[in-house]
C-alpha positions in Angstrom: 5.8 14.6 -22.0 8.6 17.3 -21.9 8.3 18.0 -25.5 4.8 20.0 -25.2 6.8 22.5 -22.7 9.7 23.9 -24.8 8.4 26.8 -25.2 6.9 27.3 -21.5 10.4 26.3 -20.0 12.5 28.7 -22.3 10.5 31.6 -21.3 9.8 31.0 -18.0 12.8 32.8 -16.1 12.2 36.2 -18.7 8.3 36.1 -17.1 7.2 38.9 -14.7 5.9 37.7 -10.9 7.2 36.3 -8.6 10.5 34.1 -9.0 8.9 30.8 -6.9 5.4 31.3 -8.2 7.1 30.9 -11.5 9.0 28.4 -10.8 6.2 25.9 -9.2 4.1 27.4 -11.7 6.5 25.3 -14.8 7.0 22.5 -12.4 3.3 21.8 -11.7 2.5 21.9 -16.0 5.8 19.7 -16.5 4.0 17.3 -13.8 0.4 18.0 -14.5 -0.2 18.3 -10.8 -2.1 21.0 -8.2 0.3 22.2 -6.2 4.7 22.1 -5.7 6.4 22.8 -2.9 10.0 23.3 -3.0 11.8 22.3 0.2 15.8 23.1 1.2 17.2 20.1 1.0 16.6 16.4 1.3 15.9 16.9 5.3 13.2 19.3 4.4 12.3 16.6 2.4 12.5 13.7 5.2 10.3 16.2 7.5 7.4 16.9 4.5 7.1 13.2 4.2 6.5 12.3 7.4 4.1 15.4 8.3 1.9 13.8 5.4 2.2 9.9 5.8 3.1 9.6 9.4 6.5 8.0 11.3 6.6 4.1 10.5 7.6 2.2 6.8 8.4 3.3 3.8 9.4 1.1 1.2 11.7 2.3 -1.2 12.8 0.6 -4.9 16.6 -0.8 -4.3 17.2 1.6 -7.7 16.6 4.8 -5.5 19.5 5.9 -4.0 17.9 7.4 -0.5 19.7 8.4 3.2 18.3 6.2 5.5 20.1 7.4 8.2 18.3 10.9 7.5 15.4 9.4 6.8 15.5 7.0 9.9 16.2 10.1 12.1 13.0 11.8 11.2 11.0 8.5 12.2 10.9 6.8 8.3 12.6 3.6 8.6 13.9 2.2 4.8 12.4 -1.2 3.2 12.8 -2.8 0.2 10.3 -4.0 -2.2 10.1 -7.5 -2.2 8.5 -8.3 0.7 4.1 -7.6 1.7 3.8 -4.1 0.9 0.6 -4.0 3.2 0.9 -2.0 6.5 3.7 0.8 4.7 2.9 4.1 5.3 4.2 4.8 1.5 5.9 3.1 -1.0 8.7 5.1 -3.0 9.5 3.6 -6.2 11.1 4.8 -9.7 9.7 4.6 -13.4 7.3 1.7 -12.0 5.2 -0.4 -14.5 1.4 -0.9 -14.6 2.0 -4.2 -12.7 4.0 -2.1 -9.8 0.8 0.4 -9.4 -1.3 -2.1 -9.7 0.0 -4.2 -7.0 0.4 -0.9 -5.0 -3.3 0.2 -5.4 -4.1 -3.5 -4.1 -1.8 -3.0 -1.2 -4.3 0.1 -0.7 -0.6 1.9 -0.3 0.0 5.4 -1.1 2.8 5.9 -4.1 5.3 8.3 -4.1 6.9 8.1 -7.6 10.7 9.1 -7.9 11.0 11.3 -11.1 14.5 13.0 -9.9 16.0 11.7 -12.8 13.1 11.9 -15.6 10.7 15.0 -14.5 7.3 15.3 -16.7 6.7 11.4 -16.8 2.6 12.1 -16.3 2.5 9.5 -12.6 -0.1 11.7 -11.0 -2.5 10.6 -13.4 -1.6 7.2 -13.6 -2.3 7.3 -9.8 0.7 8.2 -8.0 0.0 10.4 -4.3 3.0 12.1 -4.8 6.2 13.0 -7.2 9.1 13.7 -5.7 12.8 15.4 -6.9 15.3 14.4 -4.6 17.4 17.0 -6.0 17.0 19.7 -8.7 20.1 18.6 -11.0 18.5 17.3 -13.6 16.1 19.9 -13.6 19.1 22.4 -14.0 21.6 20.3 -15.0 24.3 21.2 -12.6 24.3 20.7 -8.2 24.2 24.2 -7.3 20.7 24.9 -7.2 20.0 22.7 -4.3 16.9 21.6 -3.2 13.9 19.4 -3.6 10.4 19.0 -4.6 7.1 17.4 -3.4 4.1 17.8 -6.2 0.6 16.7 -5.9 -2.9 17.0 -6.7 -5.7 17.9 -4.6 -5.3 20.4 -1.2 -1.3 21.9 -0.8 -0.5 20.4 2.5 0.6 22.8 4.9 4.6 23.6 4.6 6.5 22.0 7.5 9.9 22.7 6.1 12.2 25.3 5.0 11.9 26.0 1.5 14.2 26.3 -1.3 16.4 29.9 -1.0 15.6 33.0 -3.3 18.9 31.9 -5.0 18.3 28.1 -5.5 14.8 29.3 -7.1 16.6 32.3 -9.4 20.0 29.3 -10.3 17.1 27.1 -10.9 14.7 29.4 -13.6 18.1 30.4 -14.9 18.6 26.8 -16.2 15.3 24.5 -16.4 15.4 26.1 -19.9 17.4 24.1 -21.0 15.6 20.9 -19.8 14.2 19.5 -23.1 17.2 19.6 -24.7 19.3 18.0 -22.8 16.7 15.0 -21.6 16.2 14.6 -25.5 20.7 14.1 -26.1 20.8 12.3 -22.9 17.5 9.6 -23.7 19.9 9.0 -27.4 23.0 8.4 -25.4 21.0 6.2 -23.0 19.6 4.5 -26.1 23.5 3.8 -27.3 24.6 2.6 -24.4 22.0 0.3 -23.7 22.5 -1.3 -27.2 26.0 -2.0 -27.0 25.8 -3.5 -23.1 23.0 -6.2 -23.8 22.8 -7.5 -20.5 25.1 -5.5 -18.6 22.6 -2.6 -18.1 19.0 -1.5 -18.3 17.2 1.5 -18.2 15.8 2.8 -15.2 15.2 6.5 -16.4 15.7 9.6 -18.5 19.5 9.1 -19.3 19.9 7.6 -16.2 21.4 3.3 -16.1 21.3 0.4 -14.0 24.8 -1.4 -14.5 25.7 -5.1 -13.3 28.7 -4.4 -11.1 31.4 -5.6 -13.2 30.5 -2.5 -15.7 32.2 0.6 -14.3 35.5 1.0 -13.5 35.3 1.3 -9.9 38.8 3.9 -9.7 37.2 6.5 -12.7 37.2 9.9 -11.6 35.2 10.8 -14.2 32.0 9.2 -12.5 32.2 11.7 -9.3 29.8 14.1 -9.9 26.3 14.2 -8.9 24.0 12.2 -11.1 21.2 13.8 -13.8 23.4 16.4 -14.5 25.7 17.4 -17.6 28.2 14.9 -16.3 28.5 11.2 -16.9 28.1 9.8 -13.0 27.8 6.6 -11.2 26.6 5.9 -7.8 26.3 2.6 -6.0 23.2 1.3 -4.9 22.0 -2.0 -3.5 20.3 -2.8 -7.0 23.9 -2.5 -8.9 25.4 1.0 -10.2 23.8 4.0 -11.2 25.0 5.8 -14.6 23.8 9.1 -15.3 25.3 9.5 -19.2 24.5 13.2 -18.9 25.7 15.3 -22.2 29.1 12.8 -23.3 28.7 11.5 -26.4 28.5 8.2 -26.3 31.5 6.6 -28.3 33.6 8.5 -25.4 31.4 7.2 -22.5 31.5 4.1 -23.9 35.0 4.0 -24.4 35.4 4.9 -21.2 33.1 2.0 -19.8 36.6 0.0 -21.4 34.6 -1.6 -24.5 36.6 -2.0 -27.4 35.7 -0.2 -31.1 34.4 -2.9 -32.6 32.0 -3.2 -29.2 31.1 0.7 -29.6 30.5 0.0 -33.1 31.3 1.9 -36.5 31.1 5.5 -35.2 33.7 5.6 -32.5 37.0 7.0 -33.3 39.6 5.2 -35.0 42.2 3.6 -32.8 46.3 4.0 -33.6 47.3 1.3 -36.1 49.0 -1.7 -34.3 52.0 -1.1 -36.9 52.4 2.2 -36.6 55.7 3.4 -35.2 55.8 4.2 -31.2 56.9 7.8 -30.5 60.4 7.9 -29.7 61.2 8.0 -25.8 62.3 11.3 -24.4 66.2 11.5 -23.9 67.0 10.7 -20.3 69.0 13.5 -18.7 71.7 13.0 -16.3 73.0 15.5 -14.6 77.1 15.2 -13.7 76.4 15.5 -9.6 74.0 12.7 -9.5 76.5 10.8 -10.6 78.2 8.1 -8.0 81.9 8.2 -7.5 83.1 4.5 -7.5 83.4 4.6 -3.3 80.0 6.2 -3.6 78.4 3.3 -5.6 80.3 0.6 -3.5 78.8 2.2 -0.3 74.8 2.1 -2.2 75.6 -1.4 -2.7 76.5 -2.4 0.7 73.4 -0.4 2.1 71.3 -2.2 -0.1 72.4 -5.6 0.8 70.7 -6.0 3.4 67.2 -5.2 1.5 67.9 -7.6 -0.9 68.7 -10.3 1.4 65.7 -9.7 3.3 63.5 -9.6 0.2 64.4 -12.7 -0.8 63.1 -14.1 2.5 59.7 -16.3 2.2 57.0 -14.3 3.2 55.2 -15.8 6.6 52.1 -17.8 5.5 49.2 -16.2 5.7 47.0 -17.6 8.8 44.0 -20.0 8.3 40.8 -18.4 7.3 38.4 -19.5 10.2 35.3 -22.1 9.5 32.5 -20.8 7.6 29.7 -21.3 10.8 27.0 -23.0 8.9 23.4 -21.6 9.6 22.4 -24.8 11.4 25.1 -24.2 13.6 23.3 -21.6 15.3 21.4 -22.0 18.4 17.8 -20.1 18.4 18.3 -16.3 19.8 15.1 -17.0 22.1 14.1 -13.8 24.5 14.8 -14.4 27.6 12.1 -13.9 30.6 13.4 -10.8 31.7 12.7 -8.9 28.1 9.3 -8.0 28.7 6.3 -8.3 26.6 7.8 -5.8 23.9 10.9 -5.2 23.3 10.8 -1.8 22.0 8.4 0.1 23.9 11.3 2.6 25.4 13.1 2.9 21.6 13.6 6.5 20.8 11.7 7.3 17.1 15.9 7.3 15.9 15.8 3.8 17.5 12.7 2.4 16.3 13.3 3.3 13.0 16.4 1.3 13.0 15.3 -1.7 14.9 12.2 -1.8 12.1 15.3 -2.2 9.4 17.2 -4.3 11.4 13.8 -6.7 11.7 13.1 -6.2 8.2 16.9 -7.7 6.9 16.3 -10.5 9.6 13.0 -11.5 8.5 14.6 -11.6 4.9 17.2 -13.5 5.5 15.5 -16.0 7.4 13.0 -16.3 4.8 16.0 -16.8 2.2 17.2 -19.1 4.0 14.2 -20.8 4.8 15.0 -20.9 9.3 13.1 -19.3 11.9 13.7 -16.1 12.6 15.0 -16.9 16.3 18.1 -18.8 14.4 18.9 -15.3 12.8 18.3 -12.8 15.7 15.4 -12.3 18.3 13.1 -9.2 18.8 14.9 -8.1 22.0 18.9 -8.6 20.5 17.6 -6.7 17.3 16.0 -4.1 19.7 19.6 -3.8 22.0 21.2 -3.5 18.6 18.8 -0.4 17.8 19.7 0.9 21.4 23.5 0.7 21.1 24.1 1.3 17.3 27.7 0.0 17.3 29.3 1.1 14.5 32.4 -2.3 15.1 31.7 -6.0 15.7 33.5 -5.3 18.5 30.7 -3.5 20.1 28.5 -5.5 18.3 29.9 -8.2 20.3 28.4 -6.7 23.9 25.1 -7.2 23.1 23.4 -10.0 24.7 22.5 -13.1 22.3 25.3 -12.2 19.8 27.4 -15.2 20.3 30.6 -15.9 18.7 29.0 -17.9 15.6 26.4 -15.1 15.9 28.5 -12.6 14.9 30.9 -14.3 12.7 28.4 -14.6 10.2 26.0 -11.6 10.7 28.0 -9.4 12.0 28.6 -7.1 9.8 25.5 -7.6 7.8 24.0 -6.1 11.1 26.6 -3.4 10.9 25.9 -2.6 7.5 21.9 -2.7 8.1 22.2 -0.5 11.8 24.0 2.1 9.6 22.2 2.0 6.0 25.3 1.2 4.3 
């Protein structure tokens, strides 16, 4: 979809006229859109989405790295896509296949397609209500042009959130010309990585892959970069680990992932031969002032003796772990008579979004374990958790309905759901 626009994108920075008009015109041509809104940041993006779809539930593909807390603040509760889509305000998908698009149409729910990692997918022509770029990193290759974009057809919506700055627009015009070249290079690299990691990686969109949890060195500093840019980057999402290949050479990228030369393929650079002489270590330089005299050596040995004795003492045994709480050990968390007919009536918009997220988790957990929802937690308990927004299990313990067993089994999960971790 991008190749035929190479000439247009290459000249957009040098054309005359208003910079924002030139940029949005190029993006509309890229996506087959009739209008484009460039927005200052993800907060502005969230506000614009609320203006279009209203406050409520949005089901999001687990491969899309959205900020749940930020969306919740603006009244959009994020839920997974593994439940019934009917009744949701919208579904937010990443590179959906025709079966997924058909499911959304059947549920009569608006489709948002996330094209952040692969602009130019033609999604509006395939039935998407909106195309969204959460950031401009893939468009430009860098993170210095900070803005998001919404694109669609029909009447353009009112601009209710702050727009992109003049500087961000200028930077985007500077760099968007190289998008076709970068996209082609990243696609080739992604294909090479996929071929070398059968069963351990899957294509997501453009130069972005989804790796199995063990597929990426957790302590590798090279991955600390924005996804979609010229540098390789990685980010954990609910579905696994997203890897953006950047403009890195495929062989070097596979080596960084820990693959041997045989696994990387014949084009991988040769490794040192096994019989190659090891480099001679540099001679150790000992300064005369650092050599202890005999008395000092004895004092040092004597002072070290207690430490050696202490080190030889057996370590105390670790306390035995608490017995695991079985689901059938939990008593139903039935609502009390004073809970009221509607436990969420007095919640703020932000608290209501947290409650909806908790309820979604509770229902999915009950379905997975084939138990009543009240075994996990009642709506009244979830509403109270949403009011308090506990940050620790100690704070969660204060919520009525969270007994010791329920706290032990679900406490950490509930904290993560509350804060969208």
